[in-house]
NUDRENVEX-802819 format. One record per residue (C-alpha): residue in one letter; x, y, z. Coordinates in pm, whole numbers, padded with zeros to 5 digits, always signed. Example, Ala and Ser with C-alpha at 12.3 -4.5 7.8 and 13.67 -1.06 7.14 Angstrom:
! NUDRENVEX-802819
A+01230-00450+00780;S+01367-00106+00714;
//
This chain:
! NUDRENVEX-802819
M+00000+00000+00000;F+00143+00337-00101;S+00027+00606+00134;R+00103+00978+00156;S+00153+01184+00462;E-00070+01486+00500;T+00222+01723+00430;E+00334+01555+00105;S+00151+01630-00216;E+00328+01357-00419;L+00507+01031-00355;E+00884+01065-00375;I+01103+00827-00578;T+01439+00754-00413;A+01712+00544-00575;Y+02036+00387-00457;S+02302+00221-00673;D+02635+00053-00611;A+02894-00147-00802;D+03181-00377-00716;W+03483-00313-00934;S+03592-00627-01126;G+03409-00858-00887;D+03403-01138-01143;K+03752-01287-01116;S+03734-01485-01442;G+03600-01210-01671;R+03704-00903-01465;R+03360-00751-01514;S+03187-00558-01238;T+02848-00625-01088;Y+02612-00336-01022;G+02282-00312-00847;N+02015-00057-00776;I+01699-00028-00573;F+01415+00221-00592;F+01178+00334-00319;L+00838+00485-00384;G+00755+00654-00057;N+00856+00397+00205;A+00808+00087-00013;H+01076-00058-00236;V+00956-00127-00587;P+01204-00256-00845;W+01557-00365-00773;S+01815-00525-00996;L+02157-00686-00979;T+02340-00721-01311;K+02687-00795-01442;E+02819-00503-01649;F+02851-00559-02023;V+03197-00400-02041;V+03515-00422-01835;A+03559-00105-01629;L+03921+00009-01606;L+03867+00220-01293;S+03641+00183-00990;C+03487+00524-01062;E+03401+00406-01415;S+03221+00107-01265;E+03025+00338-01032;Y+02946+00568-01325;I+02801+00277-01523;A+02586+00176-01224;T+02463+00534-01180;C+02374+00565-01549;E+02174+00242-01540;A+01991+00355-01226;S+01917+00693-01387;Y+01782+00520-01697;Q+01548+00307-01487;G+01447+00606-01274;V+01346+00811-01577;W+01146+00516-01708;M+00973+00473-01370;E+00886+00843-01350;F+00737+00828-01703;F+00545+00513-01608;M+00407+00667-01288;K+00280+00976-01476;G+00039+00742-01655;F-00142+00678-01326;K-00231+01042-01255;
//
């Protein structure tokens, strides 16, 4: 159940993402994950191996942030359909 407090006019989408740099020892690819919260409830989450080999840890984090941003924009567009 998604509920609003009396002071909020809209539900807030919050996202977190993280990556482990070259966590896969055989292929040297990183794994990234993200989770989204709509109000106080978590909605989608994902854990995926990156398609490319990141040369730096900050590059791995950048890839994870881009993927989370992509999913966040999609979720915002999707939620506008329910208004």
